[in-house]
Every structure is written in structure tokens, then in C-alpha cells.
mmCIF file of the N, C-alpha and C atoms, coordinates in Angstrom:
data_MODEL
# 
_entry.id   MODEL 
# 
loop_
_atom_site.group_PDB 
_atom_site.id 
_atom_site.type_symbol 
_atom_site.label_atom_id 
_atom_site.label_alt_id 
_atom_site.label_comp_id 
_atom_site.label_asym_id 
_atom_site.label_entity_id 
_atom_site.label_seq_id 
_atom_site.pdbx_PDB_ins_code 
_atom_site.Cartn_x 
_atom_site.Cartn_y 
_atom_site.Cartn_z 
_atom_site.occupancy 
_atom_site.B_iso_or_equiv 
_atom_site.pdbx_formal_charge 
_atom_site.auth_seq_id 
_atom_site.auth_comp_id 
_atom_site.auth_asym_id 
_atom_site.auth_atom_id 
_atom_site.pdbx_PDB_model_num 
ATOM 1   N N  . UNK A 1 1  ? 59.718 109.602 102.388 1.00 0.00 ? 1  UNK A N  1 
ATOM 2   C CA . UNK A 1 1  ? 59.975 109.213 103.409 1.00 0.00 ? 1  UNK A CA 1 
ATOM 3   C C  . UNK A 1 1  ? 59.461 109.460 104.609 1.00 0.00 ? 1  UNK A C  1 
ATOM 4   N N  . UNK A 1 2  ? 59.018 108.134 105.108 1.00 0.00 ? 2  UNK A N  1 
ATOM 5   C CA . UNK A 1 2  ? 57.763 108.222 106.414 1.00 0.00 ? 2  UNK A CA 1 
ATOM 6   C C  . UNK A 1 2  ? 58.621 107.762 107.500 1.00 0.00 ? 2  UNK A C  1 
ATOM 7   N N  . UNK A 1 3  ? 59.011 109.365 108.652 1.00 0.00 ? 3  UNK A N  1 
ATOM 8   C CA . UNK A 1 3  ? 59.733 109.452 109.982 1.00 0.00 ? 3  UNK A CA 1 
ATOM 9   C C  . UNK A 1 3  ? 58.459 108.893 111.112 1.00 0.00 ? 3  UNK A C  1 
ATOM 10  N N  . UNK A 1 4  ? 56.969 109.550 110.757 1.00 0.00 ? 4  UNK A N  1 
ATOM 11  C CA . UNK A 1 4  ? 56.144 109.159 112.050 1.00 0.00 ? 4  UNK A CA 1 
ATOM 12  C C  . UNK A 1 4  ? 56.238 108.150 112.447 1.00 0.00 ? 4  UNK A C  1 
ATOM 13  N N  . UNK A 1 5  ? 56.368 107.077 112.778 1.00 0.00 ? 5  UNK A N  1 
ATOM 14  C CA . UNK A 1 5  ? 56.619 105.915 114.312 1.00 0.00 ? 5  UNK A CA 1 
ATOM 15  C C  . UNK A 1 5  ? 58.270 105.487 114.167 1.00 0.00 ? 5  UNK A C  1 
ATOM 16  N N  . UNK A 1 6  ? 58.951 106.158 113.018 1.00 0.00 ? 6  UNK A N  1 
ATOM 17  C CA . UNK A 1 6  ? 60.407 105.554 113.566 1.00 0.00 ? 6  UNK A CA 1 
ATOM 18  C C  . UNK A 1 6  ? 61.280 106.146 114.506 1.00 0.00 ? 6  UNK A C  1 
ATOM 19  N N  . UNK A 1 7  ? 61.827 104.919 114.851 1.00 0.00 ? 7  UNK A N  1 
ATOM 20  C CA . UNK A 1 7  ? 62.821 104.733 116.508 1.00 0.00 ? 7  UNK A CA 1 
ATOM 21  C C  . UNK A 1 7  ? 64.056 105.565 115.859 1.00 0.00 ? 7  UNK A C  1 
ATOM 22  N N  . UNK A 1 8  ? 64.995 105.439 115.035 1.00 0.00 ? 8  UNK A N  1 
ATOM 23  C CA . UNK A 1 8  ? 65.921 105.478 114.703 1.00 0.00 ? 8  UNK A CA 1 
ATOM 24  C C  . UNK A 1 8  ? 66.184 107.287 114.265 1.00 0.00 ? 8  UNK A C  1 
ATOM 25  N N  . UNK A 1 9  ? 65.138 107.521 113.733 1.00 0.00 ? 9  UNK A N  1 
ATOM 26  C CA . UNK A 1 9  ? 65.243 109.369 113.438 1.00 0.00 ? 9  UNK A CA 1 
ATOM 27  C C  . UNK A 1 9  ? 63.613 109.746 113.724 1.00 0.00 ? 9  UNK A C  1 
ATOM 28  N N  . UNK A 1 10 ? 63.944 110.934 114.146 1.00 0.00 ? 10 UNK A N  1 
ATOM 29  C CA . UNK A 1 10 ? 62.890 111.707 114.898 1.00 0.00 ? 10 UNK A CA 1 
ATOM 30  C C  . UNK A 1 10 ? 62.153 112.545 113.737 1.00 0.00 ? 10 UNK A C  1 
ATOM 31  N N  . UNK A 1 11 ? 62.996 112.956 112.694 1.00 0.00 ? 11 UNK A N  1 
ATOM 32  C CA . UNK A 1 11 ? 62.187 113.477 111.825 1.00 0.00 ? 11 UNK A CA 1 
ATOM 33  C C  . UNK A 1 11 ? 63.335 112.901 110.173 1.00 0.00 ? 11 UNK A C  1 
ATOM 34  N N  . UNK A 1 12 ? 62.644 113.320 109.133 1.00 0.00 ? 12 UNK A N  1 
ATOM 35  C CA . UNK A 1 12 ? 63.363 113.085 107.864 1.00 0.00 ? 12 UNK A CA 1 
ATOM 36  C C  . UNK A 1 12 ? 64.711 113.513 107.332 1.00 0.00 ? 12 UNK A C  1 
ATOM 37  N N  . UNK A 1 13 ? 65.567 113.214 108.010 1.00 0.00 ? 13 UNK A N  1 
ATOM 38  C CA . UNK A 1 13 ? 67.187 113.517 107.329 1.00 0.00 ? 13 UNK A CA 1 
ATOM 39  C C  . UNK A 1 13 ? 67.224 114.432 106.959 1.00 0.00 ? 13 UNK A C  1 
ATOM 40  N N  . UNK A 1 14 ? 68.185 114.970 106.849 1.00 0.00 ? 14 UNK A N  1 
ATOM 41  C CA . UNK A 1 14 ? 68.488 117.006 106.182 1.00 0.00 ? 14 UNK A CA 1 
ATOM 42  C C  . UNK A 1 14 ? 69.114 116.771 105.022 1.00 0.00 ? 14 UNK A C  1 
ATOM 43  N N  . UNK A 1 15 ? 69.537 115.400 104.844 1.00 0.00 ? 15 UNK A N  1 
ATOM 44  C CA . UNK A 1 15 ? 70.116 115.432 103.312 1.00 0.00 ? 15 UNK A CA 1 
ATOM 45  C C  . UNK A 1 15 ? 69.022 114.740 101.999 1.00 0.00 ? 15 UNK A C  1 
ATOM 46  N N  . UNK A 1 16 ? 67.852 114.081 102.921 1.00 0.00 ? 16 UNK A N  1 
ATOM 47  C CA . UNK A 1 16 ? 67.163 113.938 101.575 1.00 0.00 ? 16 UNK A CA 1 
ATOM 48  C C  . UNK A 1 16 ? 65.720 115.270 101.366 1.00 0.00 ? 16 UNK A C  1 
ATOM 49  N N  . UNK A 1 17 ? 66.002 115.722 102.674 1.00 0.00 ? 17 UNK A N  1 
ATOM 50  C CA . UNK A 1 17 ? 64.885 117.318 101.579 1.00 0.00 ? 17 UNK A CA 1 
ATOM 51  C C  . UNK A 1 17 ? 65.757 118.135 100.914 1.00 0.00 ? 17 UNK A C  1 
ATOM 52  N N  . UNK A 1 18 ? 65.008 118.287 99.939  1.00 0.00 ? 18 UNK A N  1 
ATOM 53  C CA . UNK A 1 18 ? 65.938 119.622 98.797  1.00 0.00 ? 18 UNK A CA 1 
ATOM 54  C C  . UNK A 1 18 ? 65.832 120.884 99.642  1.00 0.00 ? 18 UNK A C  1 
ATOM 55  N N  . UNK A 1 19 ? 66.857 121.407 99.826  1.00 0.00 ? 19 UNK A N  1 
ATOM 56  C CA . UNK A 1 19 ? 66.865 122.768 100.266 1.00 0.00 ? 19 UNK A CA 1 
ATOM 57  C C  . UNK A 1 19 ? 66.183 123.916 100.320 1.00 0.00 ? 19 UNK A C  1 
ATOM 58  N N  . UNK A 1 20 ? 65.489 124.305 98.713  1.00 0.00 ? 20 UNK A N  1 
ATOM 59  C CA . UNK A 1 20 ? 64.077 125.166 99.450  1.00 0.00 ? 20 UNK A CA 1 
ATOM 60  C C  . UNK A 1 20 ? 63.260 124.450 100.365 1.00 0.00 ? 20 UNK A C  1 
ATOM 61  N N  . UNK A 1 21 ? 62.909 123.343 100.101 1.00 0.00 ? 21 UNK A N  1 
ATOM 62  C CA . UNK A 1 21 ? 61.539 122.907 101.285 1.00 0.00 ? 21 UNK A CA 1 
ATOM 63  C C  . UNK A 1 21 ? 62.224 123.333 102.865 1.00 0.00 ? 21 UNK A C  1 
ATOM 64  N N  . UNK A 1 22 ? 63.698 123.035 103.340 1.00 0.00 ? 22 UNK A N  1 
ATOM 65  C CA . UNK A 1 22 ? 64.563 122.984 104.105 1.00 0.00 ? 22 UNK A CA 1 
ATOM 66  C C  . UNK A 1 22 ? 64.079 124.862 104.620 1.00 0.00 ? 22 UNK A C  1 
ATOM 67  N N  . UNK A 1 23 ? 64.374 125.728 103.696 1.00 0.00 ? 23 UNK A N  1 
ATOM 68  C CA . UNK A 1 23 ? 64.111 126.942 103.917 1.00 0.00 ? 23 UNK A CA 1 
ATOM 69  C C  . UNK A 1 23 ? 63.118 127.510 104.054 1.00 0.00 ? 23 UNK A C  1 
ATOM 70  N N  . UNK A 1 24 ? 62.064 126.507 103.669 1.00 0.00 ? 24 UNK A N  1 
ATOM 71  C CA . UNK A 1 24 ? 60.632 127.171 103.677 1.00 0.00 ? 24 UNK A CA 1 
ATOM 72  C C  . UNK A 1 24 ? 60.285 127.025 105.075 1.00 0.00 ? 24 UNK A C  1 
ATOM 73  N N  . UNK A 1 25 ? 60.073 125.722 105.524 1.00 0.00 ? 25 UNK A N  1 
ATOM 74  C CA . UNK A 1 25 ? 60.775 125.108 106.771 1.00 0.00 ? 25 UNK A CA 1 
ATOM 75  C C  . UNK A 1 25 ? 60.732 126.132 108.072 1.00 0.00 ? 25 UNK A C  1 
ATOM 76  N N  . UNK A 1 26 ? 61.985 126.191 107.660 1.00 0.00 ? 26 UNK A N  1 
ATOM 77  C CA . UNK A 1 26 ? 63.031 126.579 108.676 1.00 0.00 ? 26 UNK A CA 1 
ATOM 78  C C  . UNK A 1 26 ? 62.585 128.361 109.070 1.00 0.00 ? 26 UNK A C  1 
ATOM 79  N N  . UNK A 1 27 ? 62.142 128.699 107.676 1.00 0.00 ? 27 UNK A N  1 
ATOM 80  C CA . UNK A 1 27 ? 61.186 130.367 107.709 1.00 0.00 ? 27 UNK A CA 1 
ATOM 81  C C  . UNK A 1 27 ? 59.647 130.513 108.295 1.00 0.00 ? 27 UNK A C  1 
ATOM 82  N N  . UNK A 1 28 ? 58.987 130.216 107.885 1.00 0.00 ? 28 UNK A N  1 
ATOM 83  C CA . UNK A 1 28 ? 57.995 129.518 107.997 1.00 0.00 ? 28 UNK A CA 1 
ATOM 84  C C  . UNK A 1 28 ? 57.415 128.692 108.959 1.00 0.00 ? 28 UNK A C  1 
ATOM 85  N N  . UNK A 1 29 ? 58.206 128.153 109.571 1.00 0.00 ? 29 UNK A N  1 
ATOM 86  C CA . UNK A 1 29 ? 57.476 126.628 111.302 1.00 0.00 ? 29 UNK A CA 1 
ATOM 87  C C  . UNK A 1 29 ? 59.115 126.868 111.587 1.00 0.00 ? 29 UNK A C  1 
ATOM 88  N N  . UNK A 1 30 ? 59.873 127.463 111.781 1.00 0.00 ? 30 UNK A N  1 
ATOM 89  C CA . UNK A 1 30 ? 61.207 127.107 112.770 1.00 0.00 ? 30 UNK A CA 1 
ATOM 90  C C  . UNK A 1 30 ? 61.071 126.377 113.639 1.00 0.00 ? 30 UNK A C  1 
ATOM 91  N N  . UNK A 1 31 ? 60.293 125.655 114.603 1.00 0.00 ? 31 UNK A N  1 
ATOM 92  C CA . UNK A 1 31 ? 60.035 124.631 115.394 1.00 0.00 ? 31 UNK A CA 1 
ATOM 93  C C  . UNK A 1 31 ? 59.175 123.419 114.942 1.00 0.00 ? 31 UNK A C  1 
ATOM 94  N N  . UNK A 1 32 ? 59.463 123.294 113.580 1.00 0.00 ? 32 UNK A N  1 
ATOM 95  C CA . UNK A 1 32 ? 58.764 122.123 113.404 1.00 0.00 ? 32 UNK A CA 1 
ATOM 96  C C  . UNK A 1 32 ? 59.555 121.534 112.651 1.00 0.00 ? 32 UNK A C  1 
ATOM 97  N N  . UNK A 1 33 ? 59.562 120.043 112.515 1.00 0.00 ? 33 UNK A N  1 
ATOM 98  C CA . UNK A 1 33 ? 60.288 119.061 111.975 1.00 0.00 ? 33 UNK A CA 1 
ATOM 99  C C  . UNK A 1 33 ? 59.725 118.329 110.615 1.00 0.00 ? 33 UNK A C  1 
ATOM 100 N N  . UNK A 1 34 ? 59.878 118.247 109.716 1.00 0.00 ? 34 UNK A N  1 
ATOM 101 C CA . UNK A 1 34 ? 59.439 117.599 108.990 1.00 0.00 ? 34 UNK A CA 1 
ATOM 102 C C  . UNK A 1 34 ? 59.278 115.911 109.108 1.00 0.00 ? 34 UNK A C  1 
ATOM 103 N N  . UNK A 1 35 ? 57.960 115.441 109.543 1.00 0.00 ? 35 UNK A N  1 
ATOM 104 C CA . UNK A 1 35 ? 58.099 113.844 109.632 1.00 0.00 ? 35 UNK A CA 1 
ATOM 105 C C  . UNK A 1 35 ? 58.253 112.860 108.485 1.00 0.00 ? 35 UNK A C  1 
ATOM 106 N N  . UNK A 1 36 ? 57.850 113.438 107.660 1.00 0.00 ? 36 UNK A N  1 
ATOM 107 C CA . UNK A 1 36 ? 56.921 112.900 106.172 1.00 0.00 ? 36 UNK A CA 1 
ATOM 108 C C  . UNK A 1 36 ? 57.066 113.283 104.716 1.00 0.00 ? 36 UNK A C  1 
ATOM 109 N N  . UNK A 1 37 ? 58.436 113.121 104.000 1.00 0.00 ? 37 UNK A N  1 
ATOM 110 C CA . UNK A 1 37 ? 58.695 113.505 102.531 1.00 0.00 ? 37 UNK A CA 1 
ATOM 111 C C  . UNK A 1 37 ? 58.075 113.149 101.655 1.00 0.00 ? 37 UNK A C  1 
ATOM 112 N N  . UNK A 1 38 ? 57.538 113.027 100.727 1.00 0.00 ? 38 UNK A N  1 
ATOM 113 C CA . UNK A 1 38 ? 56.848 112.613 99.901  1.00 0.00 ? 38 UNK A CA 1 
ATOM 114 C C  . UNK A 1 38 ? 56.918 113.199 98.306  1.00 0.00 ? 38 UNK A C  1 
ATOM 115 N N  . UNK A 1 39 ? 57.433 112.481 97.018  1.00 0.00 ? 39 UNK A N  1 
ATOM 116 C CA . UNK A 1 39 ? 57.637 113.136 95.782  1.00 0.00 ? 39 UNK A CA 1 
ATOM 117 C C  . UNK A 1 39 ? 56.603 112.875 95.028  1.00 0.00 ? 39 UNK A C  1 
ATOM 118 N N  . UNK A 1 40 ? 55.822 113.768 94.674  1.00 0.00 ? 40 UNK A N  1 
ATOM 119 C CA . UNK A 1 40 ? 54.708 113.447 93.710  1.00 0.00 ? 40 UNK A CA 1 
ATOM 120 C C  . UNK A 1 40 ? 54.817 113.480 92.364  1.00 0.00 ? 40 UNK A C  1 
ATOM 121 N N  . UNK A 1 41 ? 53.518 113.892 91.138  1.00 0.00 ? 41 UNK A N  1 
ATOM 122 C CA . UNK A 1 41 ? 54.048 113.846 89.681  1.00 0.00 ? 41 UNK A CA 1 
ATOM 123 C C  . UNK A 1 41 ? 53.990 115.120 89.914  1.00 0.00 ? 41 UNK A C  1 
ATOM 124 N N  . UNK A 1 42 ? 53.316 115.916 90.427  1.00 0.00 ? 42 UNK A N  1 
ATOM 125 C CA . UNK A 1 42 ? 52.988 117.728 90.614  1.00 0.00 ? 42 UNK A CA 1 
ATOM 126 C C  . UNK A 1 42 ? 53.957 118.010 91.655  1.00 0.00 ? 42 UNK A C  1 
ATOM 127 N N  . UNK A 1 43 ? 54.832 117.515 92.180  1.00 0.00 ? 43 UNK A N  1 
ATOM 128 C CA . UNK A 1 43 ? 55.971 118.203 93.093  1.00 0.00 ? 43 UNK A CA 1 
ATOM 129 C C  . UNK A 1 43 ? 56.372 117.681 94.342  1.00 0.00 ? 43 UNK A C  1 
ATOM 130 N N  . UNK A 1 44 ? 55.952 117.831 95.428  1.00 0.00 ? 44 UNK A N  1 
ATOM 131 C CA . UNK A 1 44 ? 56.818 117.815 96.611  1.00 0.00 ? 44 UNK A CA 1 
ATOM 132 C C  . UNK A 1 44 ? 55.330 117.583 97.626  1.00 0.00 ? 44 UNK A C  1 
ATOM 133 N N  . UNK A 1 45 ? 55.155 116.851 98.853  1.00 0.00 ? 45 UNK A N  1 
ATOM 134 C CA . UNK A 1 45 ? 54.303 116.810 99.964  1.00 0.00 ? 45 UNK A CA 1 
ATOM 135 C C  . UNK A 1 45 ? 55.111 116.662 101.105 1.00 0.00 ? 45 UNK A C  1 
ATOM 136 N N  . UNK A 1 46 ? 54.985 117.349 102.310 1.00 0.00 ? 46 UNK A N  1 
ATOM 137 C CA . UNK A 1 46 ? 55.748 117.205 103.355 1.00 0.00 ? 46 UNK A CA 1 
ATOM 138 C C  . UNK A 1 46 ? 54.535 117.348 104.592 1.00 0.00 ? 46 UNK A C  1 
ATOM 139 N N  . UNK A 1 47 ? 54.972 117.002 105.688 1.00 0.00 ? 47 UNK A N  1 
ATOM 140 C CA . UNK A 1 47 ? 54.368 116.658 106.449 1.00 0.00 ? 47 UNK A CA 1 
ATOM 141 C C  . UNK A 1 47 ? 54.926 116.796 107.807 1.00 0.00 ? 47 UNK A C  1 
ATOM 142 N N  . UNK A 1 48 ? 54.223 118.087 108.414 1.00 0.00 ? 48 UNK A N  1 
ATOM 143 C CA . UNK A 1 48 ? 55.605 118.330 110.014 1.00 0.00 ? 48 UNK A CA 1 
ATOM 144 C C  . UNK A 1 48 ? 54.889 117.775 110.785 1.00 0.00 ? 48 UNK A C  1 
ATOM 145 N N  . UNK A 1 49 ? 55.367 117.768 112.556 1.00 0.00 ? 49 UNK A N  1 
ATOM 146 C CA . UNK A 1 49 ? 55.634 117.465 113.131 1.00 0.00 ? 49 UNK A CA 1 
ATOM 147 C C  . UNK A 1 49 ? 54.325 118.067 114.074 1.00 0.00 ? 49 UNK A C  1 
ATOM 148 N N  . UNK A 1 50 ? 53.711 119.185 113.118 1.00 0.00 ? 50 UNK A N  1 
ATOM 149 C CA . UNK A 1 50 ? 52.420 119.903 113.899 1.00 0.00 ? 50 UNK A CA 1 
ATOM 150 C C  . UNK A 1 50 ? 51.578 119.494 113.453 1.00 0.00 ? 50 UNK A C  1 
ATOM 151 N N  . UNK A 1 51 ? 51.717 118.457 112.639 1.00 0.00 ? 51 UNK A N  1 
ATOM 152 C CA . UNK A 1 51 ? 49.791 118.352 111.718 1.00 0.00 ? 51 UNK A CA 1 
ATOM 153 C C  . UNK A 1 51 ? 49.822 118.979 111.081 1.00 0.00 ? 51 UNK A C  1 
ATOM 154 N N  . UNK A 1 52 ? 50.288 120.056 110.192 1.00 0.00 ? 52 UNK A N  1 
ATOM 155 C CA . UNK A 1 52 ? 50.103 120.350 108.588 1.00 0.00 ? 52 UNK A CA 1 
ATOM 156 C C  . UNK A 1 52 ? 51.121 119.759 107.622 1.00 0.00 ? 52 UNK A C  1 
ATOM 157 N N  . UNK A 1 53 ? 50.299 119.807 106.752 1.00 0.00 ? 53 UNK A N  1 
ATOM 158 C CA . UNK A 1 53 ? 50.488 119.461 105.376 1.00 0.00 ? 53 UNK A CA 1 
ATOM 159 C C  . UNK A 1 53 ? 51.004 120.216 104.509 1.00 0.00 ? 53 UNK A C  1 
ATOM 160 N N  . UNK A 1 54 ? 51.880 120.584 103.815 1.00 0.00 ? 54 UNK A N  1 
ATOM 161 C CA . UNK A 1 54 ? 52.333 121.645 103.184 1.00 0.00 ? 54 UNK A CA 1 
ATOM 162 C C  . UNK A 1 54 ? 52.862 120.574 101.284 1.00 0.00 ? 54 UNK A C  1 
ATOM 163 N N  . UNK A 1 55 ? 52.543 120.738 100.805 1.00 0.00 ? 55 UNK A N  1 
ATOM 164 C CA . UNK A 1 55 ? 52.061 120.808 98.970  1.00 0.00 ? 55 UNK A CA 1 
ATOM 165 C C  . UNK A 1 55 ? 53.151 122.047 98.271  1.00 0.00 ? 55 UNK A C  1 
ATOM 166 N N  . UNK A 1 56 ? 53.885 121.496 97.739  1.00 0.00 ? 56 UNK A N  1 
ATOM 167 C CA . UNK A 1 56 ? 54.836 122.243 96.621  1.00 0.00 ? 56 UNK A CA 1 
ATOM 168 C C  . UNK A 1 56 ? 54.795 121.518 95.271  1.00 0.00 ? 56 UNK A C  1 
ATOM 169 N N  . UNK A 1 57 ? 55.059 122.326 94.199  1.00 0.00 ? 57 UNK A N  1 
ATOM 170 C CA . UNK A 1 57 ? 55.289 122.427 93.000  1.00 0.00 ? 57 UNK A CA 1 
ATOM 171 C C  . UNK A 1 57 ? 56.826 121.828 92.320  1.00 0.00 ? 57 UNK A C  1 
ATOM 172 N N  . UNK A 1 58 ? 56.657 121.506 91.274  1.00 0.00 ? 58 UNK A N  1 
ATOM 173 C CA . UNK A 1 58 ? 58.037 121.304 91.126  1.00 0.00 ? 58 UNK A CA 1 
ATOM 174 C C  . UNK A 1 58 ? 59.032 122.372 91.133  1.00 0.00 ? 58 UNK A C  1 
ATOM 175 N N  . UNK A 1 59 ? 58.659 123.373 91.318  1.00 0.00 ? 59 UNK A N  1 
ATOM 176 C CA . UNK A 1 59 ? 59.442 124.760 90.940  1.00 0.00 ? 59 UNK A CA 1 
ATOM 177 C C  . UNK A 1 59 ? 59.818 125.044 92.330  1.00 0.00 ? 59 UNK A C  1 
ATOM 178 N N  . UNK A 1 60 ? 58.843 124.423 93.921  1.00 0.00 ? 60 UNK A N  1 
ATOM 179 C CA . UNK A 1 60 ? 59.026 124.339 95.425  1.00 0.00 ? 60 UNK A CA 1 
ATOM 180 C C  . UNK A 1 60 ? 58.499 125.530 95.573  1.00 0.00 ? 60 UNK A C  1 
ATOM 181 N N  . UNK A 1 61 ? 57.238 125.852 94.845  1.00 0.00 ? 61 UNK A N  1 
ATOM 182 C CA . UNK A 1 61 ? 56.231 127.005 95.424  1.00 0.00 ? 61 UNK A CA 1 
ATOM 183 C C  . UNK A 1 61 ? 55.462 126.473 96.103  1.00 0.00 ? 61 UNK A C  1 
ATOM 184 N N  . UNK A 1 62 ? 54.885 126.310 97.164  1.00 0.00 ? 62 UNK A N  1 
ATOM 185 C CA . UNK A 1 62 ? 54.027 126.217 97.634  1.00 0.00 ? 62 UNK A CA 1 
ATOM 186 C C  . UNK A 1 62 ? 52.834 126.077 97.145  1.00 0.00 ? 62 UNK A C  1 
ATOM 187 N N  . UNK A 1 63 ? 51.473 125.297 97.374  1.00 0.00 ? 63 UNK A N  1 
ATOM 188 C CA . UNK A 1 63 ? 50.512 125.090 96.500  1.00 0.00 ? 63 UNK A CA 1 
ATOM 189 C C  . UNK A 1 63 ? 49.831 125.205 97.606  1.00 0.00 ? 63 UNK A C  1 
ATOM 190 N N  . UNK A 1 64 ? 49.912 124.041 98.663  1.00 0.00 ? 64 UNK A N  1 
ATOM 191 C CA . UNK A 1 64 ? 48.712 124.302 99.340  1.00 0.00 ? 64 UNK A CA 1 
ATOM 192 C C  . UNK A 1 64 ? 49.300 124.067 101.137 1.00 0.00 ? 64 UNK A C  1 
ATOM 193 N N  . UNK A 1 65 ? 48.296 124.372 101.738 1.00 0.00 ? 65 UNK A N  1 
ATOM 194 C CA . UNK A 1 65 ? 48.552 123.950 103.215 1.00 0.00 ? 65 UNK A CA 1 
ATOM 195 C C  . UNK A 1 65 ? 47.464 123.604 103.958 1.00 0.00 ? 65 UNK A C  1 
ATOM 196 N N  . UNK A 1 66 ? 47.874 122.067 104.780 1.00 0.00 ? 66 UNK A N  1 
ATOM 197 C CA . UNK A 1 66 ? 46.420 122.046 104.903 1.00 0.00 ? 66 UNK A CA 1 
ATOM 198 C C  . UNK A 1 66 ? 46.781 121.356 106.510 1.00 0.00 ? 66 UNK A C  1 
ATOM 199 N N  . UNK A 1 67 ? 45.503 121.808 107.232 1.00 0.00 ? 67 UNK A N  1 
ATOM 200 C CA . UNK A 1 67 ? 45.695 121.068 108.368 1.00 0.00 ? 67 UNK A CA 1 
ATOM 201 C C  . UNK A 1 67 ? 45.423 119.718 109.211 1.00 0.00 ? 67 UNK A C  1 
# 
């Protein structure tokens, strides 16, 4: 789900984001919004509105943070 250029949503709707990812973003980046959510074979990849990309494995453990 990519909301980078969306006019209807400012971020990925919360109902589409797994709870574990929402909890991580809320705890570590409280002012950030999830602009992109992608399911990969190894887990999940999100992009935040502050430019960070965060990768999670299938157990929702952070494997990489890239700016």
C-alpha cells in the first residue's frame, strides 16, 4: 500500500497495518506516519513520512533501518 502521492489518505490506513508494526512506530517514532507498507517474502517493509525505511522479519523484529 503506497500513500505517498495519495489525496484521500495522508498515511496507510491503520486497519491495514499489523499491530506489531503500529506499536513499534508509535513507541520509536511517535510523530511519524506510515506512508508505505509492503509485504515481502522475508517480512514487511515500511516507509515513514520522515524518510526512514524500516524492515521487519516475519516475526515483526526490526532487521534494518535505512534513511
